[in-house]
N, C-alpha and C positions, 0 to 999 in steps of 0.2 A: 148395123145400127145407124140411124140417122144422127145428124148433128143436133145438139141441144144448146141453146143459148140461155144462160142463167146469170142474173146479176148477183154479185157477191161482194162482200167486204174483205179487204186484205189487211193483215197486221204484220208487224215485224218484217217489213220489206227490206231486203238486202240485195247485194250483188248476186248472191247465190240462190235466193229463193224467198219464200214468204209463208205465212199461215193464211189459209183461205177459210173464212167464216162462212159456212154453207150447210144447208140441210141435206145436200146431195152427198151420198157416200161415194168415195172413190177407192178403187182397188189399187194397192201399192203396185208400182211399176207400169200402170196404165197411163201412157202419155196423152196429153191433150194440149190444145192451144189456150192460153190465158191472155186476155186483153187487159192491159193495165193503163189507167189514165195517170200519167206522171205529172206532178205539179210543175208548171212552167216548161214542160217538154212534150205535152200531148200524149197520144196513145202509142203504146208499143204492143207487139204481140210476141209472146215467148212460148216456147214449148216447155211444158212443166210435167214433172213426174212426181206423184205422191210418194212420200217416204214414211209417213205414219198418220194415223187418224186418232182423234180423240173427240170427246163430246163437243159438238158444235162446229166441227170442221176437220181440216187436215192440213198438214205441212207439205210443201212441195219444194223441189229443187229445180232450178232452171237448167235446161240443157241446150246445147248447140245454139247459143246466142250469136247473131251476126255481130261483126265489129261495130256497126252503126248502132244497133240496139244496145249493146253493152256500154258503149260510150254515152248514149243518152241516159241510160239507167244510172250509171256512175255519176254523171254530171248532176242529175236531179237529186240523187241521194247526198252528194257533197253540198249542194245548196241547202237542203233541209237540215243537215248537220250544222252548217254554219249559222243558220237562223236560230237553232235551239241552243247554241253555245253562249 
């Protein structure tokens, strides 16, 4: 199967995963690359694995993050938490 690029919205972003708001249905355990535009940190690409689906999207966990990607994600989330505190 070929690659499909689809714009999606994500919610509940954390170091371990997020919820993907998408009309595309994903099969649990089917890994794919997810590009995320982090505030103040630019784009990262993570390997994601769906864990459950519900109406309007699916939840994923991030797997096999590089040290650099993990650090950028953690730093961006820390900045967002500080702003909302």
